[in-house]
Structures are given as structure tokens and as C-alpha cells.
C-alpha positions as CSV (number, residue, x, y, z in Angstrom):
1,M,0.3,0.0,0.0
2,R,1.2,3.4,-1.2
3,L,0.4,7.1,-0.3
4,A,0.4,10.0,-2.6
5,A,-0.2,13.4,-1.4
6,D,-1.1,16.5,-3.4
7,A,-0.1,19.8,-1.9
8,D,-1.7,21.5,-4.2
9,V,-5.1,20.2,-3.7
10,C,-4.3,20.5,0.2
11,A,-6.7,22.9,2.7
12,G,-3.9,23.0,5.3
13,A,-6.8,21.1,7.7
14,G,-4.0,18.8,9.0
15,Q,-6.3,16.1,9.8
16,C,-3.8,13.6,8.2
17,V,-1.1,14.2,10.9
18,R,-3.4,14.0,13.5
19,A,-4.3,10.9,12.3
20,A,-0.8,9.4,11.1
21,P,1.9,11.7,12.7
22,E,4.4,9.4,11.0
23,L,3.4,9.3,7.6
24,F,2.5,13.0,7.3
25,D,3.6,16.6,8.2
26,Q,2.9,19.8,7.4
27,D,5.3,22.7,5.5
28,D,5.4,26.2,7.1
29,D,2.4,26.7,4.9
30,G,0.4,24.3,6.2
31,L,0.0,22.2,3.6
32,V,0.7,18.5,3.6
33,V,4.3,17.0,3.5
34,L,4.4,13.3,2.6
35,L,7.1,11.3,5.3
36,A,7.1,7.7,3.9
37,A,5.2,6.8,1.0
38,D,4.9,2.9,1.4
39,V,2.8,2.4,4.3
40,P,4.2,0.2,7.0
41,E,1.5,-2.6,8.5
42,D,1.1,-1.2,11.4
43,S,0.1,2.2,10.4
44,R,-2.3,1.2,7.5
45,A,-5.9,1.6,9.8
46,R,-3.9,5.3,10.4
47,A,-3.2,5.5,7.0
48,L,-7.3,4.7,6.3
49,D,-8.3,6.9,8.9
50,A,-5.9,10.5,7.6
51,V,-7.6,9.7,3.7
52,D,-11.4,9.4,5.1
53,L,-10.6,12.3,7.5
54,C,-8.9,14.4,4.9
55,P,-11.5,17.5,3.8
56,S,-10.2,18.6,0.5
57,G,-9.1,14.7,-0.8
58,A,-5.6,15.5,-1.1
59,I,-4.3,12.7,0.1
60,A,-4.9,9.2,-1.1
61,L,-4.2,5.3,-1.2
62,R,-2.6,3.3,-3.7
63,G,-3.0,-0.9,-4.1
64,H,-5.5,-0.7,-0.9
65,P,-8.4,-3.2,-3.1
66,A,-12.3,-1.0,-2.6
67,P,-14.2,-2.7,-0.2
68,P,-16.9,-5.1,-1.4
69,A,-20.4,-4.0,-2.7
70,P,-22.9,-5.1,-0.2
71,D,-25.2,-7.7,-1.4
72,T,-28.6,-6.5,-2.4
73,G,-29.6,-10.0,-4.0
74,A,-30.0,-8.5,-6.8
75,D,-28.3,-11.5,-9.0
76,R,-31.0,-13.8,-7.6
77,L,-33.9,-15.4,-9.1
78,P,-37.2,-15.6,-6.8
79,P,-38.3,-18.9,-6.0
80,G,-40.0,-21.0,-8.9
81,P,-43.3,-21.7,-8.8
């Protein structure tokens, strides 16, 4: 799993630093600085939290599978006669 951060999109809210200080910092202007692109196993939950908490969408995870779609039963046939 790898992180990506876009300082041009960053709003400087600092939520990423609060969620995962081992992975993110902020520069003098308050914009995101990525400290580690490769996410260690023990930081994965915090990395996911940081992505979820980012109000501007400036950070993203690569190589993380999308969650499965909920089972709505739409692909099942109704019971026969």
C-alpha cells in the first residue's frame, strides 16, 4: 500500500497529521508533506483514517482494494413455482 499526497489540493486542515503523524507532516504554509509513501503494516489503519478525514481529498492510497459492494440480492432469481 502506497500513499500519495497533493499539496496543490491540500487545504491545510492537518487531519492527516493528527491521524498518522508517522506518515504526514505540514510545511511552513500548513500544507501536507508526505513522510513515507510506503505504508508499514502497523500504520495501515491510521493511513486509511487520514484519507477518510482529509477534507480536500489531497491524500490517497494506491494498492488498496475497494471494499466489496453490499449484497443486495439483485442477482438472485426469485423462488420457482
